[in-house]
N, C-alpha and C positions, 0 to 999 in steps of 0.2 A: 531264382524265384520259382516257386512251385505253385501251380494253379490251385492245388488242394489246400495249401496253406493260406493263400489269399482268400479263397472262398470260406474257409473256416473262420478266419478273422472277420470277414464281412458279415457273417451270420451273427457273431457276437456284437459287432458294431450296430447292426440293425435292431438287435434285441434291446440294447441299452441307449439307443440314440435319443429317444424322447426325453428320458430322465437327464441325460447329459446336456441337451440343449435347453432344458428348463433351468439350469444353473445360471445365476445372474451374470456371470463373467464369461460365459461360453458363447461363441458365435459360429462354430463350425466343428464337424466331426468327419473324419475319413479313415480309410485303410491305407497304410503306407509304411515306408521305412522309418525305423526308430533312429533318432539322432542322439549321440552321446558326446558331450563336450564339443558340440558343433559339427561333429563328424558323422556322416551317414553310415549306418550299419546295414547288414543284410537281413535283420530281423523285421518281420512284418507285424505291425501292432495296430491297435486302435489309437488314432491320434486325435487329440482334442485341442482345438484352437481357442485361446483365451485372450482377452484384452490386456490382462495384467496378471503376473504371478505374485504380486506384492500384496500383503495385508488382506489375504483372502480368508474369511472365517472358515473354521473346520468343516462346518456343515455345507459349505459351498465348494469344497475341494474335490478334485477329480480323483477317484480311486486309482491306486497304482496298478490294480489288476481287476479284470472283469471276466468271470467265468473261466479263470485259468489263463486268460490272454492278457499280456502286459499292455499298458497304455503309455503314451508319450504326450506330455502337455507342452504345447508350442505357443509362445507368446507372440502375438502379432496384432497390429491395427489394420484391419482390412478396409479397403476403399475402392469404389468404382474408379477405373483408370482413365476417366475423361479428363480433359484439361479445361479449366474454367478461369477466364481472365476478366477483370473489369473492363468495360467497354473502352475507357480511356487508354488503358495500357495496351489493349488489343490493337488500337489504331496505330500505335508506334512500334508494334512487334516486328521483328525481322520476318519477312514473308517466307513461307516454305514454297517449294517449286510448284509451278502450275504445269500440269501434264495435259497435253492436247489429246493423248490417248490414256484412258483410265485403266489402271492396273491396281493390284492389291499392294498394301503397305504404304500408301501415301495419305497425306492430310485430307480430311474431310470433316464436315460438320454442318449444322443447320444454318440456313441463311439468317434466320431471325435470332435476335438476342433475347434475353429474359432476365428480368429483375436487375438490370444494369450490367449483365455479364454476357460474354460470348463464349462459344464452346468449340473445342477441337478434339477430334479423335482420329481413328485410322480406318481407311477403306480396307475391308478384309479380302474379298474375292468377288469374282463375277458369278452370278447365279442366273438361272432362267426360270420363269414362271409363265405358263400359258403363251410361250413363244416370245416373250419380252425379255431382253437382257437387263439385268438389274444389279445394283451394287449391294453387297452384303456388309453389314456392320452391326453394332449393338443398338438396342433401343435407346439407351441413355446417351448414345453419340448422335444419332440422327433425329431423335425427338428432342425438341428444345427444352421441354419441361413436361410436367404432368398434364398440361392442357393441350398436348399435341393433337394434330388432326391429319388424316390422310390428305395428301396434296401439299403438305408443307414442303418448302423448297430446301434443297441440299446444295452445298457449295463445295468446290475444289479449286484451290486450297480452302481450308476452313477460314472463317473470318479473322480469327486471331493471327493467322499466317498470311494475311494480305488478301484473302478472297473477298470479292465484292459482288453483290447481287444487284441486278440480274445478270451482269456480264459473266460471272463465274458460276452461275447456277448450272449444275450438271445433272440434276434429277429431282424427282418429287417422291415424297414418302408414300409408300404403297401399303405397308403393313408393319406393325411392331408388336412384339411379345415381351412381356417382362414379368417373371415370377409365376408361381402356380395359379394365381387368381386369373391370369389372362390366357394361359395355355397349359395343357396337361404335361407338356414336355419340360416345363420349368426352365426356360432359357431366357437370356437377355439378348434379343436379336431383332433386327429390322432389315427391311429391303426397300430400296428406292429405284424406281424405273429411270433408266438413264436417258437423258435428252442432251442435245447440243454437243456431245463428244463421242468419239469412237472409243472402243474398249478392246482389251486383249486378255487372253487367258494367261496371266503372268503375275508374279509377285516380285516387286522390286528387290533386287539383290539376291533373289532366290531362284527365279526362273519360272518355267512353265509348270502349272499345276497338273499333276498326273492322276488325281482322283482323291478319294477319301478312304480312311480306314479307322478302325477302333484303336483307341489309345491302349498302350501296354505298359505296365509298371516296369520302371527301369529303362524305358526307351529314351534316347536322346532326341531332342526336338529343336526347332528353330522358329523364329518369327521376325518379321520386319514391321516395326512400329513407327508411327509418325515422330515420336520423341527420341527413342533410344536407337532406332535403326535396326540393323541385323544383330540379333543376339541368340545365344544358345542356352538351352536349359535341359533339365532332366525330369521326366515324369516320375515323381516319387510318392504320389498318392492318387487313389481312385475312389469312386463312390462317395465323394465328399458331399455332405449336406452343409450348407453355409447360409448365413444371413448377411445381406449387404443392403446398405441404405442408399436410396436413390431420390433424385428430384427434391432435395431439401435446400434448394438455393433461394427460396422465398419468392418464387414466381407468382405473379398475381394476374387475375382476370376479372373484368367487370361482369357482374351478374345482374341482369335486368337493366332498366333504364337508368341513365346517369342522373344524379342529383334528386333521386326520389325520396331520400331519407333525411330530409332536413328536420332538425329539432329532435333527433333520436335520443332517447333517455336510457334504454337498456336493450340487450339482446341475449338470447339463450337458444339452445337447441334441445329438441325433445322428439324422440321417435322419428328421426330422419327428416325433421322439418325445422325451420328457423322461426323464432318468435321475436317480434320487435315491438317495443313501445315507442311510438313516433307520433309527434304532433298530437299528444294526449290520447292516442288511440292504440289498440292492440291489433297487431297484424300477424298473419301466418304467411311465410315466404318459402317458396320452393328453392332449395339450395342449388339445384342444377340450372334453373332458368332465371331465378330472381323474381318470378311472377308472384304477386301477393294478393291477399284478400283480407278485409277487416273482420275481426272476431267481435261480435256484439255490435252495438250502435253507439252513436254519440262520441263524446270526448271524455270518457270516464277516467282516464289515466293521467291526468295532470299531476305534476309534482312527483312522478315516479323516481325512486332512488336506486332500486336494484331489482333484478329478476333472475330466477334460476328455474330449472326443471327437475322434477323428482317424482318417480312412481307414476308416470303418465299424467301428471298435473303440473301446472305452472304456479310459481309462488312469486308474488310481487309485493315489494314494499312501496306504498304509495300514500301520500298525504299522512305520513307518520303511522300508517297502519300496515298490517300484514294480511295479504289476501291470497286465497287459493282460487285459481281460474281454470276452467275447463278448456283445454286446447282445441276441442272440436266445436264448441259453441261460443266461448268467451264469457259464459256465465260465471259469476264469481261470488265468493262469500268471505267475510272477514274471519280470520283466526284470532281468537282472543278478543279482548275488548279494549276500548280507549284508543289512545294515540301513543302507544309505547315506543314506537320506532322512529322518533325524531332523530335527526342527525345521523341517519344510516349512511355508511360509507361504502359497504360492499356486502355481498351475500353469495354463498355457494351451497352445494349439497354434498353429503358424504355419508355413506353407510346408513341411508334411510333417514337422516336428520338434516336440518337446515343449520347453517352457521352464518351468523350475521355480526359484522362489526358496526356497532352503534354506540354513540356517546363515548367514543374512545375505549370501548370495552368489547370483548369477544363473547358472543352468546351462542348457546346451542338451543334451537327451538324445535319443538315437536310438530311435524307437518300435519298431524291429525287434529291437534288441539290448540296449537299456538303457544302452549306452555313453554317457558324458556328458563334457562339458568346460565349464570355467568361462568365462563371458563377462565381460571386464574383469578387474580385480584387486581384492584387498582384500575387505572385508566392508561394502560400501556400502549393502546393502539391509536393514539392521536396521529393525524396526518396519514391515515391509511388511504392508499391510492387504488389498490386492486387486491382481489383474493380469488383463489381457485383451489381445487383439490386434485390430488394425484397419489396413487399407491397408498391409500388409507391415511394420508397426511394432508394437512392444510398448508397452503403457501400464501404468504401475505407480503405485499410491498408496502412498507410503512416507514415513514421518516427517512425516505430515500434508500432504504435497505431491504434486502430480501430475507424473509424468515420462514423457517419450517416450524410448523406448530403441531403438537400432539393433540388430536381432537378429544382424547379422553381426559386429559388433565389441563390443557391450555398452556403447558410448558413449551418453550420455544428456543430456537437457536438460530443465529445468523448464518446465512450461506454466503460465502465470500467475505470480503472486507470492505471497509469504507462505505461511502454513500453513493454508490454507482447508479442508483435507480431514481434519480431526480427526474421530474416531469414525466412520470409513468402515467399512461392514459388507460391501459387495459392489460389484462392477463388472462390466459386460459391454458389448458393442457391437452396434449394429444400424443398418443403412442409413447408414453413414458418420458415426455419432454415438456418443459414449460415454455410458453411463448409469451413474450412481453413486448408491448409497444411503449417505447421510452425515448424521449428526446427526438420524436418524429421518425424513429427507426424501429424496425422489427428485429427482435432478438430471440434466440433459443437459449435456455438456461438449463444446465444439468441440475436435476432436483437433489442430487447427492452432494454436489460440491459447490453449486452456484456458478460454475464456470460458464461463460456465455460467448456467443458469437453472433455477428449480424447476419441476417438473411437478406440478400439483395444488397444493392448499393444505394447510396444517397439517403435523403431524408424524405422518403415518399409518404410517410404516414402522419404528417402533420394534420391536425384537425380530426384525429380518431375519436369517435364517440362511443364505440362498443366493439367487443370481440368475443367470439365463441368458436367452438370446434364441432365439426360434423363430418363423419366418414374419415377420409384422409386429408381433409382440407380445413384450413382456418378461415373463418369469415370475419371480415372487418368492415364496419361502417365508417368511412373516412371521406371527408369532403362531400358529405351528404349522399354518397354512393355506396353500394354494397359490392365488396370485392371478395373473391375466393382466392386464398393463398395456398399454394401447395405445401402441405404439411409433411411431404416426403412419403416414401414407400419403403418398407423393410421387406424385401423379397427373400423368402426361404426357398432355396433350390437344392435339389438332390441330384445324385449321379454326376457330380462335377469332377473335373480333373485338377489335381494339384501339381504345379511345376515349380521346381526349386532352381535357384541359381547356383551352379557349381562353385565351390570354394575357389577364390582367387580370380574369378571372372566378373565382368560387369553385370549389374542387375539385369534380369531378364526383361522387366517391364517397368514403366513409370507412367505418370499421368500424361494422357495424350495417346497412349498405345492401345486403349480400349478399341475393340473392333478388329484388331489384327488377327489373322488366322495362325494357328500353331500347326507346323508341318513336320513330318518325319524327314529322315535323311534322304528319302527318295521322293520328296516333294508331294507327299499325300497329306491332305488336311486331316488332322485329328481333332481339332477343337477351335472354338472362337473365344478369344481372350476377352474378359470383361472386368476383372478385379485383381487387386494385388495388395500385398502388405506394404506399409509405408516405408519399411526398411529395405524393400526389394528382395527379401529372402524367398517369398512365395508369390506365385501368380495362380489365378484360378481361371479355368476355361470351361465353357459348355461343350460337351461332346458334339461333334459336328453332325452325327446322325440325328441327334435330338433337334439340332437347329434346323436341319433340312426338313425334318418331319413337321416341325412347328410352322415353318413358313411355306411348306409344300413346294420346294424348289429343287433343282438339280444344278450341277455345275454347267456353266456356259462357256463357249469358246470365244465370244467377242465378235468384233467386226472384221470381216475379211479385208485384208489390206492395211489394217491398222498397224502402226509402227511406233517403236520406242527407241530412243538413242541409248546406247550402252557405252559407258566410259566417257572420257572428255571429248569435246569437239575438236576436230582438226587433227586428231592423232594419226590418221591413216592416209596422209598424203603420199602419193607415188606408190600406191598399192598395185601390184600386178597379178596376184593370184590369191585364192582362198579355198580351203577345203576342210574336211573333218576327219579325225581319227579318234576312235574311242570316245571319251567324254570331253574332248577339247576341239577348239577351232584352231586352224593354222593359217597364217597369212604371210606372204612375202611383201614387205613394205620397206621402201628406202634401202633396197638391196640387202635387207636383213630378214631372217626367218623368226617369226614370233609365235608363241603359244598363247592362246586366248581362252579365258574362262567364259563360257557361253552365258552364264547367268548375270554377270556383272560387266563384262567387257575388259576386265583386268588382264594385263598381258605381261609376258617376260620374253626376253630374247633367247633363242636356242642357238648355241654356238657363239662365235665371236666375229667381229669385223663385219665387212659388207660383202660377203661371198656370193650373194645372189643377184648380182647385176644381170640385166638382160634376161630375166626370167620370163618365159613365155606361157607356161601352164603348170598346174600342180593338181594332183589328186592323191587320195589316200586309199590304202588297201591293207587290211589287217591292222598291224601296229606300225605300219611304215608309210612314209611319205614318198611320192615320186614326183620329181621336179624336172622339167625341161628348162635348162639354163645354159646360156652361152653355147647354144646348139648341141648340148649334150644331155643325156638322160641320167639322172642321179637317183640313187636309193638313199633315203635319209631316215635315221632313227628318230622317231617322233618324241622320244623321251630325252635325248641328249643333243640332237642336232648334228651328230656326226654323220658323214655321208661318204658314199663311194660311187664311182661311175659304173653304169651298166653298159656294157659294150665298149667300143673304142671309137676314137675320132669324134667328129662333129657332125654326126649323121642327121641331127634333128633341126637343122636350120629351117627357117620359115614355118615353125610350128604355130598352128592357129588355135588348137583346142586339144584337151585330153580328158578322158574319163575312165572309169573302171567298170567292169562287168564280168561276172562269172570267173573271178580270179585272174583276169587278164587286163592289160592296159590297152586302150584304144586311142590313137593319136591321129589327128589331121595335120599333115605336114607336107609342104610343097605341093598343095592341091591334091594330095592323095590320102587315103585312109589306110592306117596300118594297125595291125594287132601285134603287141609286144609282150614278150614273156617277162614278168616282173622279177624272175629269179636271175635270168641271164642277160636280159636286154635284147635278145634276138627278136627279129621282127619279120613280118610278111605282109605284103600288100593285100588288102581286101578289094576285090574288083580290079578293074584295069583303067588305064588312062589317068587323067588329072581332073576328075569330076568335081573336086571339092574346093575349087578356087572361091575366094571371098567367103570362106567359112567364118562365122561370127561366134558360134557357141555350140557345145555338144554336151549331152548328158545321157544317162541310161535309165531304163525303167522296164520292168516286166520282161527282162531278157532281150530287150531291143535297144538299139542306139537311136538317139534323136539329135538331128543336126539342123541348125539354122545356117543356110548357105544360099548365096545369091538371092537374099531377101525372101527365101522360101523355107518352109519347115518340112523336113524329110524324116521318114522312119527307115532305119537301116538294119538289115539282118546281119548280126555279127559273125555268122558262120560263112556267109558268101559275099557280103558287101553289097548285095542287091538292095535297091531302095525304091521308095515310092513317096510322092508328095502328099502331105496332109493339108487339105484345104486347097484353095486356088489362088492364083495371082502371086504377087510379091508383097504380101502383107507385113513381112518381118524386116523391113528396112530399119537401119539404125539399131539393130539388136546388139546389146553389150554383154548380156549374161543370161544363163539358163541353168536350172536345176530341176530335179524331180522329187516329188514327195507323194506318198499314198498312191493314188491312181491318176495324178495330174502332173502336167508340166507347168513350170513357172518361168516366165520370161520377162526380162526388163528390156523394153523396146520403145523407142521414141519417147523416152523419159517417163514411161508408165509401167506399172506392174500388171502382167496379164496371167490368167490361168487358162491353160490350153488342154483340150481333150486329146490324149495320145492316140485315140482311135480315129477321130474325124478331123482333128486340127481346129475344131470350133473353139473360139476363145471369148473371154469376157474380162473386162478390167476389174482389178481389185483396188478399192479405194477410188479416189477421184483426182482430177487435176493431173499435173505433170510433176509429181513429187520426186521422181527418181533420176533427175538430170545428174550428169557427172558420176554415174555408177561405174565402179571399177571392178567389182567381183560380187558373186552371190553363191551361197551354198545352203544346204538344209541340215538341221540337226534337231533331234527331239521334237519332231512335228512342227518346227518353226523355221522360217526363212531368215537367213542372216545376209545382210547386204552392206557392202562398203560403198557409201555414196557421199559426195561432197566432203570427202576426206574424214568421214566419221563412220562408226559402226552402228548399224541399226538391226533390231530384231523386228520381224513383221509377221502378222497373223495370216496364215494361208487360208484358202477357202474352206468352207464347212463340208 
């Protein structure tokens, strides 16, 4: 891939992006690899993502070439990758694991449900804001619905996975961003301040996070998600602009006082306000607060049949007459004369005209004069229940059916089949979709096909009196109360990352994986996953730099001393030693030598049989393991487990500890300190006498040796063997393991984990309690501590 080619295609994409996204079938455009017959090529093209390739009119087709650059049309149905379950099914779902230490890649979600549903997604990574450690995920994961608030509680595991609040509450929502209307970086991201749990700079099955980086076309990546677990993918597109639908689950919220709207006859919206005819009066209501005031005086609006807004004025059919009312004063005047509008069933506005179903007929009325004419002939519109307008067409529920009507001619066609719309109480439109209250349920209906789906669960909407749309919300007067219903948000985001699932491998993401971070092979975060195609072919992620900028966060290390179990419980009984070589851990357990993957705890035996009985110590140097076993020193190939003795005889009886430093081995044996050549096994004593009786542990740091002996901590010069005590007294009784990392020593002593200063010997506990009883071995790798304790392998967060 050449950067010049990528940038040239990007310029073409940006020049034509607006016209491509304006096509009815298109929901995304990016720059990436072209696919032919399902196989990826190396050609970089403008890629256009469509909902369907079938039956697309010529005028809506994507050109095969733009400014000399070829295009690729990819069919996909893109969805936010959260998991939404009905509350009843969530209560019986198999629970995901509860983690006492929070890491990335695990189940999380809001404590609260919404519209009869509960939600689950993935915790991405640990971030820090103003000194507070926080959990990173998507806005649509941590925010229960469009009515979210700062302070909402977050659970781990998510409620569908068995989480219960308040006992499993692990954080409170601090900030959320969704789409360009809420942040200039156009990301779907949120952060929650962690409470009640410790945390660690770690992603389950991936390991320690090493930082962040910019995504590169053709780069292989991984992610750990709540649903699919660890999966691999390929970045095959960049600079993607895409549209994703959010928060369209039908969540509702009470606006204003309950039961304030008894005897409501009609409702409409106009200029960002709601207008309601209730109790024979006309009211203006604030859609955000529900606060209302009467327009005009008295009870002038008895027998109101319908109301709509048009051109800054209200139009009301009342007492068989058509009235124009001023929304600022409530002053009204009749349009036309007489009582022409008896038996009015519905009214809406479209293209500057009023449309009224009256006397089983459809009429077009002039809003200036009240002059009207019939559309169509006969009395086709008996049993009309509701009417609205959308995309220059009228939509009518009549005789239990949904019809699309041409406002110019009155011709109509049924959407869908049968008589599905019995007991319809109200209908409106928002963002290209129809909303219908029918049979006490709220439904969305596709205005092209009539296909419908329920929003929310149950039959919450019995007793609905009126419905309208304002902003991104539906407003319903039901049970004499005013409710705001989330109409959903279509977020258009640019500069996104496209990730494909390699042929023959499991899908990269699925519902419930939203919020997981996408990482490179060297564990650097490149993106925050938020959406994917329903067939699993493509996943979309926000660039992590944009996420961090939007939330004003950096990566966090987590809680010093926090720990996580790796692999199965009880796998490491009878462990006698552990060390690191290269990218692996090595342990002697049950008289066998094992190679261990640090990210997961997965292990395999090196060599055969039980050759390593009576192992006393082990360390690594270069690509080689050195083991004192059966009073002998052995050199072991870390890749094969083959071994050879260094030196002769059984010179190493009573070995207490061994470490490496400056290319040499250092061994405490028979109360003496020895330097051994790792090539030949030849050795010499450092110092004189038997000063090192009761040695419990030894490590090296900054060119010096550190030994816990006789309950004291000593610094030892490896050149001469001279030593000095660090600290005073005998503080280090019952020491079982020690290692070094950074500029600190780490010691397991008296069942606790301590961080010790190698200059002064000053120490402090990491974590709390006595968590480290029965510790058998400890080492460090990749800035983390690895401990075998209670027959299990743990990774622990060192100090900051």
